[in-house]
C-alpha positions as CSV (number, residue, x, y, z in Angstrom):
1,M,-48.6,19.7,2.5
2,S,-49.1,23.6,3.3
3,K,-47.4,26.3,1.3
4,K,-45.6,27.5,4.4
5,T,-44.1,24.1,4.9
6,K,-43.0,24.0,1.2
7,Q,-41.3,27.3,1.5
8,M,-39.4,26.2,4.7
9,R,-38.2,23.0,2.8
10,R,-36.9,25.1,-0.2
11,H,-35.1,27.2,2.2
12,I,-33.5,24.5,4.0
13,A,-32.4,23.0,0.6
14,L,-30.4,26.1,-0.1
15,F,-27.8,24.5,2.3
16,D,-26.1,21.5,2.0
17,P,-27.6,19.1,4.5
18,W,-24.8,16.8,4.9
19,F,-22.3,19.7,5.6
20,V,-24.7,21.1,8.5
21,F,-25.0,17.5,9.8
22,A,-21.4,17.0,10.1
23,V,-20.7,20.4,11.7
24,C,-23.6,19.8,14.3
25,C,-22.3,16.5,15.2
26,L,-18.6,17.8,15.6
27,F,-19.8,20.6,17.7
28,A,-21.8,18.4,20.0
29,I,-19.0,16.0,20.4
30,G,-16.6,18.8,21.0
31,L,-18.6,20.2,23.8
32,V,-18.9,16.7,25.5
33,M,-15.2,15.9,25.1
34,V,-14.1,19.2,26.2
35,T,-16.2,18.8,29.3
36,S,-14.9,15.2,30.1
37,A,-11.2,15.9,29.4
38,S,-11.0,19.4,31.5
39,M,-13.0,18.6,34.6
40,A,-10.2,17.3,36.8
41,M,-7.6,20.0,35.6
42,A,-10.4,22.8,36.0
43,D,-11.3,21.5,39.4
44,R,-7.7,21.6,40.6
45,Q,-6.9,25.1,39.1
46,Y,-10.2,27.0,39.4
47,H,-12.2,24.9,41.9
48,D,-14.8,24.7,39.3
49,A,-15.1,21.3,37.3
50,F,-17.0,23.0,34.4
51,H,-14.7,26.2,34.0
52,F,-13.4,25.0,30.6
53,A,-16.8,23.5,29.5
54,V,-18.7,26.9,30.0
55,R,-16.2,29.0,28.4
56,Q,-16.2,26.7,25.5
57,A,-20.0,26.9,25.3
58,I,-19.8,30.8,25.8
59,Y,-17.2,31.0,22.8
60,L,-19.4,28.6,20.6
61,G,-22.4,31.0,21.3
62,L,-20.3,33.9,20.2
63,G,-19.1,32.1,17.1
64,L,-22.6,31.4,16.1
65,L,-23.6,34.9,16.5
66,F,-20.5,35.8,14.2
67,A,-21.5,33.1,11.8
68,A,-25.0,34.5,11.6
69,V,-23.9,37.9,10.5
70,I,-21.2,36.4,8.1
71,L,-24.2,34.3,6.6
72,R,-25.6,37.6,5.5
73,I,-22.6,39.1,3.8
74,E,-22.2,38.2,0.0
75,S,-18.9,36.7,-1.4
76,W,-18.0,39.7,-3.5
77,F,-17.4,41.7,-0.2
78,W,-14.7,39.2,0.7
79,Q,-13.2,39.5,-2.7
80,K,-13.4,43.3,-2.6
81,T,-11.5,43.5,0.8
82,G,-9.0,40.6,0.4
83,G,-6.2,43.1,0.6
84,F,-7.3,44.7,3.8
85,W,-7.6,41.3,5.5
86,L,-4.2,40.5,4.5
87,L,-2.8,43.6,5.9
88,A,-4.8,42.9,9.0
89,S,-3.2,39.6,9.4
90,L,0.2,41.0,8.9
91,G,-0.3,43.7,11.2
92,A,-1.5,41.1,14.0
93,L,1.7,38.9,13.2
94,F,3.9,42.1,13.8
95,L,2.0,43.2,17.0
96,V,2.2,39.8,18.7
97,L,6.0,39.8,18.7
98,I,6.1,43.2,20.7
99,P,6.6,42.7,24.5
100,G,3.6,44.1,26.2
101,I,1.2,43.6,23.5
102,G,1.7,39.8,22.7
103,H,1.1,37.4,25.5
104,Q,3.7,34.6,25.9
105,I,2.4,31.0,26.9
106,N,4.4,27.9,27.1
107,G,7.4,29.9,25.6
108,S,5.5,31.1,22.3
109,M,4.4,34.7,21.5
110,R,1.2,33.5,19.8
111,W,-1.8,35.7,21.7
112,I,-3.0,39.1,21.7
113,G,-5.4,40.1,24.4
114,I,-8.7,41.7,23.2
115,G,-10.4,42.7,26.4
116,P,-11.0,39.6,28.4
117,L,-10.4,37.4,25.2
118,G,-7.2,36.3,23.9
119,M,-6.7,36.1,20.1
120,Q,-4.1,33.6,18.5
121,V,-3.3,35.6,15.5
122,S,-2.1,32.4,13.6
123,E,-5.6,31.5,13.1
124,L,-6.6,35.0,11.8
125,A,-3.5,34.6,9.6
126,K,-4.6,31.6,8.0
127,L,-7.9,33.0,7.2
128,G,-6.7,36.5,5.9
129,M,-4.2,34.8,3.6
130,I,-6.8,32.3,2.1
131,I,-9.1,35.3,1.4
132,Y,-6.4,37.3,-0.5
133,L,-4.9,34.2,-2.2
134,A,-8.5,33.4,-3.6
135,G,-8.8,36.8,-5.0
136,Y,-5.5,36.8,-6.4
137,L,-6.1,33.6,-8.3
138,V,-9.0,35.4,-9.9
139,R,-7.2,38.5,-10.8
140,R,-4.1,36.9,-12.0
141,H,-5.7,33.5,-13.3
142,E,-4.0,33.6,-16.8
143,E,-0.6,34.5,-15.2
144,V,-0.7,32.0,-12.8
145,Q,-1.5,29.2,-15.4
146,T,1.1,30.4,-17.9
147,Q,4.0,32.3,-16.1
148,I,6.1,31.3,-13.4
149,S,5.9,35.0,-12.0
150,G,2.1,34.2,-11.1
151,F,3.3,31.4,-9.0
152,L,6.3,33.1,-7.2
153,K,4.5,36.3,-6.3
154,P,2.3,34.7,-3.6
155,M,5.1,32.3,-2.4
156,A,7.0,35.4,-1.6
157,L,4.0,36.8,0.3
158,L,3.8,33.4,1.8
159,G,7.5,33.4,2.9
160,L,6.9,36.6,4.7
161,V,3.7,35.2,6.5
162,G,5.6,32.1,7.5
163,G,8.7,34.0,8.8
164,L,6.7,35.9,11.0
165,L,5.0,32.7,12.3
166,L,8.4,31.2,12.8
167,L,9.2,34.2,15.0
168,E,6.5,33.3,17.5
169,P,7.4,30.3,16.9
170,D,4.5,28.3,15.3
171,F,5.9,25.8,13.1
172,G,2.6,24.0,13.0
173,A,0.6,26.9,11.6
174,T,3.3,27.8,9.0
175,V,3.0,24.0,7.7
176,V,-0.7,24.3,7.4
177,I,-0.9,27.7,5.7
178,T,1.9,26.6,3.3
179,A,0.2,23.4,2.3
180,T,-3.1,25.0,1.9
181,A,-1.6,27.8,-0.4
182,L,0.1,25.2,-2.4
183,G,-3.2,23.3,-2.8
184,M,-5.0,26.2,-3.8
185,L,-2.3,27.1,-6.7
186,F,-2.6,23.5,-7.7
187,L,-6.4,23.6,-8.0
188,A,-6.0,27.0,-10.0
189,G,-4.2,25.3,-12.6
190,V,-0.5,26.1,-12.3
191,Q,1.9,24.3,-14.6
192,L,2.6,20.9,-13.1
193,R,6.4,21.0,-13.6
194,Q,6.5,24.2,-11.7
195,F,4.4,23.1,-9.1
196,I,6.5,20.0,-8.4
197,F,9.7,21.8,-8.4
198,L,8.3,24.6,-6.0
199,L,6.8,22.0,-3.9
200,L,10.2,20.1,-3.5
201,L,11.9,23.5,-2.8
202,V,9.2,24.2,0.0
203,V,9.5,20.5,1.4
204,A,13.2,21.0,1.7
205,A,12.8,24.5,3.3
206,L,10.5,23.1,5.8
207,A,12.8,20.0,6.5
208,L,15.8,22.6,7.0
209,L,13.5,24.7,9.5
210,A,12.6,21.6,11.3
211,V,16.1,20.5,12.0
212,S,17.8,23.9,12.5
213,A,16.1,24.5,15.8
214,P,17.0,22.2,18.9
215,Y,13.5,21.7,20.2
216,R,12.0,20.8,16.7
217,M,14.9,18.4,16.3
218,Q,14.0,16.9,19.5
219,R,10.5,16.4,18.6
220,L,11.4,14.7,15.4
221,T,13.6,12.1,17.2
222,S,11.3,11.5,20.1
223,F,8.5,10.8,17.5
224,L,10.3,8.2,15.9
225,N,11.0,6.4,19.1
226,P,8.9,8.1,21.9
227,W,9.7,5.2,24.3
228,A,13.4,5.9,24.3
229,N,12.6,9.2,26.4
230,Q,9.3,8.4,27.6
231,F,9.6,10.6,30.8
232,D,11.3,13.4,28.8
233,S,10.9,14.6,25.3
234,G,8.6,11.5,24.4
235,Y,6.4,12.0,27.4
236,Q,3.4,13.6,25.4
237,L,3.5,11.2,22.8
238,T,3.8,8.0,24.9
239,Q,0.7,9.2,27.2
240,S,-1.0,9.7,24.0
241,L,-0.3,6.2,22.7
242,I,-1.3,4.8,26.1
243,A,-4.7,6.6,25.9
244,F,-5.2,4.9,22.4
245,G,-4.2,1.5,23.6
246,R,-6.7,1.6,26.8
247,G,-9.5,2.5,24.3
248,G,-9.7,-0.6,22.5
249,W,-12.8,-1.2,20.1
250,S,-15.2,0.7,22.2
251,G,-13.2,2.8,24.8
252,V,-13.5,2.8,28.6
253,G,-16.6,4.8,28.7
254,L,-17.4,8.6,28.5
255,G,-15.8,10.3,31.6
256,N,-13.9,7.1,32.7
257,G,-10.6,7.8,31.0
258,I,-7.4,7.8,33.1
259,Q,-4.9,9.6,30.9
260,K,-6.7,12.9,31.4
261,L,-5.9,12.9,35.2
262,F,-2.9,14.7,35.0
263,Y,-0.9,12.2,33.0
264,L,-1.7,13.5,29.4
265,P,-0.7,17.3,28.9
266,E,-3.2,19.4,27.2
267,P,-5.9,17.0,27.4
268,H,-8.8,19.3,26.4
269,T,-6.8,21.1,23.7
270,D,-4.0,19.4,21.5
271,F,-4.5,16.0,22.6
272,L,-8.4,15.9,22.9
273,F,-8.4,13.3,20.3
274,A,-6.4,11.2,22.5
275,V,-9.1,11.4,25.4
276,L,-11.8,10.6,22.9
277,A,-9.8,7.5,21.5
278,E,-9.6,6.4,25.2
279,E,-13.1,6.9,26.3
280,L,-14.9,6.0,23.0
281,G,-12.4,3.7,21.5
282,L,-11.9,2.9,17.9
283,I,-15.7,3.3,17.1
284,G,-15.6,6.9,18.5
285,V,-12.4,7.8,16.5
286,M,-14.0,6.3,13.2
287,V,-17.0,8.2,13.7
288,V,-15.0,11.4,14.2
289,I,-12.7,10.7,11.2
290,T,-16.0,10.1,9.1
291,L,-17.5,13.3,10.1
292,Y,-14.4,15.2,9.1
293,V,-14.4,13.5,5.8
294,I,-17.8,14.5,5.1
295,L,-17.2,18.0,6.2
296,V,-14.2,18.5,4.0
297,G,-15.5,16.6,1.0
298,R,-18.5,18.8,1.0
299,A,-16.5,21.8,1.4
300,L,-14.3,20.9,-1.8
301,W,-17.8,20.0,-3.4
302,I,-19.0,23.5,-2.9
303,G,-15.9,24.8,-4.5
304,Y,-16.2,22.5,-7.4
305,Q,-19.8,23.4,-8.0
306,A,-18.9,27.3,-7.8
307,Q,-16.1,26.6,-10.4
308,K,-18.6,25.0,-12.6
309,I,-20.8,28.1,-12.8
310,E,-17.7,30.1,-13.2
311,E,-17.8,31.7,-9.7
312,Y,-14.0,31.5,-9.3
313,F,-13.4,33.4,-6.4
314,A,-16.1,31.6,-4.2
315,A,-14.5,28.3,-5.7
316,Y,-11.2,29.1,-4.7
317,L,-12.2,30.3,-1.2
318,A,-14.2,27.1,-0.7
319,Y,-11.3,25.0,-1.7
320,G,-8.9,26.9,0.7
321,L,-11.0,26.8,3.5
322,G,-11.8,22.9,3.0
323,L,-8.1,22.3,2.7
324,W,-7.5,24.1,5.8
325,L,-9.9,22.4,7.7
326,G,-8.7,18.9,6.4
327,M,-5.1,19.8,6.8
328,Q,-5.3,20.9,10.4
329,A,-7.6,18.0,11.2
330,M,-5.2,15.4,9.7
331,I,-2.0,16.7,11.4
332,N,-3.6,17.1,15.0
333,M,-5.1,13.4,14.7
334,G,-1.8,12.2,13.2
335,V,0.0,13.7,16.0
336,N,-2.1,12.3,18.7
337,A,-1.9,8.7,17.2
338,G,2.0,8.8,16.9
339,V,2.2,9.1,13.0
340,L,3.3,12.6,12.9
341,P,5.7,14.8,14.9
342,T,4.2,16.8,17.7
343,K,2.8,20.2,16.7
344,G,0.8,22.7,18.7
345,L,-2.3,22.6,16.5
346,T,-5.7,22.2,17.7
347,L,-8.4,20.0,16.3
348,P,-10.9,22.1,14.4
349,L,-14.5,22.5,16.1
350,L,-13.6,20.1,18.8
351,S,-10.4,21.3,20.9
352,Y,-10.9,24.0,23.5
353,G,-9.9,27.5,22.5
354,G,-11.8,30.6,22.0
355,S,-9.9,32.1,19.1
356,S,-10.0,28.8,17.1
357,L,-13.6,28.2,17.7
358,L,-14.5,31.6,16.7
359,I,-12.5,31.6,13.5
360,M,-13.7,28.0,12.6
361,C,-17.3,29.4,13.0
362,I,-16.4,32.2,10.5
363,V,-15.0,29.6,8.2
364,L,-18.1,27.3,8.4
365,A,-20.3,30.6,7.8
366,L,-18.3,31.5,4.7
367,L,-18.6,27.8,3.3
368,L,-22.5,28.1,3.8
369,R,-22.7,31.5,2.2
370,I,-20.9,30.2,-0.9
371,D,-23.0,27.1,-1.0
372,H,-26.2,29.3,-0.6
373,E,-25.1,31.5,-3.5
374,V,-24.3,28.8,-5.7
375,R,-27.5,26.7,-5.4
376,I,-29.5,30.0,-5.9
377,L,-27.5,31.0,-9.2
378,K,-28.0,27.2,-10.3
379,R,-31.6,27.6,-9.7
380,G,-31.5,30.8,-11.9
381,R,-33.1,33.1,-9.3
382,F,-31.0,36.1,-9.9
C-alpha cells in the first residue's frame, strides 16, 4: 500500500463512516422522492415538472458549500459566539412578525425574504438556541446540577423563544425546541426531581396551548378520528393513511403513486414520507427509519465521546443537534403515519425546503467537525 493511500485512509478515518453513509443515503433518497412527489404539482403550477427538484438540488449544493466552510471552523468559535447567535435568532423572530418584512404563507408569518431566497426563522432559532444552551451548560455546569436557578434561567429564555414562535404561529417548532432543550438539560445532569417537576409543567403548558386555539383543538380531535371529517379537518391525515395503505410491503413503485396527484396536500414537504410509503412500501419506510436511527445514534455517540475526554461544549452541542434531528424526524413520521397530531414540520434532509436544507447541512457539518476534533484529541495529535 502506498504512503499516499495510507494518508488518505487515515484522513477518512477522522470522520464517522456510518454517519457519513447515513447522510449520503438520506440526501439521495430525498432528492429522488422530492422529484417524484412534486412533478405533477410543478407541471401544473410552473409548466416545468422538475421545478422543485432543480431548486432542491441547488439548495443542496449551497448547503454543501456552507458545510465545507463550517467544517473548517473549530468548535471554540461557536462557544465564544453563542450569545451572538442567540441574539440573531431572537432578532429574526421579532422581524418576521413585522408586516412587510415577514412573509405570510398558509396563514403563518414564518419566512423572511433574503434576496431570491426565503429563510424560515424557526430553523435559525433552533440552531441559535442549541448553540447558546450548550455554552450555558458549560459556564453554569455546577449551578445546573445543584441549584434550581441553573435550571430555570434557560427555561425563561426558552419561554421567550417559544412565545415568539407561537405568535407566528409555529406550534411544531415550539415543541421541538422545548423537547430538545429539556433533553440537553437532562444529559447535563440536572437533579431528577427538578427535571420531572419542570417536565410535567412544560407538558401541561403545551397541552394548554394546544387546546387554547380552535385550529389546534381541531387538529387534535381530527387526529383521534380523522375519518369522522375526512373531507374537512381530517382530510390531510386520511389521504396520508390511504397512501400508507396502498404502499403495502413493497410499494406501488417509484413514480407510480396516486396520492401525490393533488389528493395529498404538500406531498413534497410535510407529507413526503407518506408518498415514500406509498411508492416504496414498508421496506422503504424501514430503510429510511434505519438511516435516521444510525444518524441520530452516531450523533449522540459523538457527543458521548466528546464528554469522555471532557470537551463539554462539543458534547452538549452534539447532544442537542442529535436530539433535534431525532425529535423532528420522529414527529414528522408520526404525523404522516397518523400516530401524532398534524404539525407543520419538514422531514430533515428529505423534505423540500431551502432554509431547512441549508440549516440541516450546517448541523451535519457541526457534528462532523466535533467528531473530527474528538478523534484527533483522542489520538493525541495536539
